N, C-alpha and C positions, 0 to 999 in steps of 0.2 A: 384261276384254277388251272393247274397243269393237266393237259390231256395225256392219255396213255401213249398216244402216238408221239407226242413231243418228248415224253420220257424216254421212249425207245431211241429217238433221234439223238438226245443228249447222251444216252448210254453208248450209242454207236460212236459218237465223236470222242468220248472218253476212251473207248476201246481202241480206236484208231491211234490216239495219242500214246496209249500204253503199248502199242504194237501187239495187242491181243488178237491174233489172227482168227482164232476160233469164235470169240465173241463178236468181232466186227463182221465176219462173213455171215454168221447166223443172223445178226440184227439187220444187216444189209438185205439179205434175202427176205426176211420177214417184212421189212419196210416196203420192199418192192411188191410183195404179195398184198400189202395193205393198199398201196397206190393202185395196183391193178384192180382191186375190188372197188376203189373209189371212182375209177373211170369206166367200170364195166357196164353201168346202166346207160340210160339215154343221155344223162348229163353228169358232169363231174360233181362230186359232193364230198364233204368231209364225213368220215365215218364216226359214229358215236363211240365212246369207250367200250360199250357192250359189243358193238360190231367189230371193233378192233380186237377185242378179247376172243371173239369167235374165230377171227382169222388166225390169231396166235395159237389157239387151241387146235385148229386144223393143221397148222404148220407143225406143232408139237406131235400131233398124232402121226403125221407123215414120217417124222423122225423116228418114232417108236416102231412103226411098221418097217421102215428101211433097216433099222438096227436089227430087227428080228430076221429079215430076209438075208442081210449080210452074215449074221451069226449062223443061220442055217446053211449058208453057202460057204462056210468055213473062212470067212473074211473078217476075222476078229478085230483087226485094226479099224476098218471102216465101220464096223458095228459100234465100237467104242466111241468113235467120233460122232456118229448119229445120236448115240445115247447122250453124249456130252452136250450136243446142240439142243436136244430135247430138254435137258436139265436147265439150260440157260433160259429157254422159252417158258418152262414151267414156273420160273420165278416171277413171271409177269401175270400168271393166272391165279384165280382164287384158290385157296387151299382145297385140294381134292378131298371128297368125303371118304371116310374109312368104310370098310365093308359093313361094319356094324351100324354106322350112321345111315348108310344107304338102305340097308335091310329094314331099319326102323321106319324110315320115310316111306318105303315101298309098302310095308305091311299096314301102315295107317291108311295109305291110299287105297289098298285093296279093301279094307273095311269100309271106307267111304264109297267106293265104287259098288260094292255089294249092297250097301245100304240104299244106294240109288237104283238098285235093281239090275246091275250088270252081272251077267252069269256067262259061263262057258267061254268060247273063243272071243266073244265081244268084250269080255272083261279086260283083256289085254290092252286094247285101245283106250278104254275108259280109264284104266289105271295109269297108263303112260301119260294121258292128258293131265291127270292130277299131279303126277310125279315130276314131269319135265320142268314146269316153271319153278318148282321147289329146288331142283338140283342143278338148274341151268349153270353151265360153266364149271360145275364142281364134280361132275361125273360124266364120263363118255356115254353116249347113247347105247352103244353095244353092251356096255357093262350094266347099264340100267335095265335094258331089255332082258338080259340074262337073269338078273335078280328077280324081275317081275315074273318071268316064266317059271323060275324055280319056286317062288313062293306061291304062285297060283296053282302049281301042280301039287303043292302041299307036301 
C-alpha cells in the first residue's frame, strides 16, 4: 500500500521533471514539514497517513492565512501564489464538508450533548467532543467552533 508521504514524494519528482516550479516548491516545503514532524519527538518515526494529513492541513491553512494577509496588504500576486499552493495541498486532503453537511453534523451533536445533560457554556465542549472525530480533516477547527456557537445560540 502506498503511503500518503510516498505519494507526495512521487508527485514532487514528477513536478521537478515537468519543471513545475509552483508544485515542486509547495511539495518540497510540505515534505520538509512532515520530516520535521517525524524528528520532533524523542525518536525519529514514520508518521501515519492521518498524521501526514494533519501536517498537510496545517500547511494548507498557513497558505490560506498568508493569502489573506497578502491580499489585505495589497500584494495580489503573492496572495494568488499562496492560494495556488493551498489548492495544490487541498488535493491531498479529504473533501471538505459543505456548510450544510457541517451544520447537520453539529445539530445532531447538540441533540446528543443535550440528551446527555450538557447545558449552557459546558455544552460547547461536549458538542465539540462529539463533532471533532466525525469531521476530522474535513473541516477546520475554527469553522467547526463557529457553527457550534451559532447553533447553540439558537
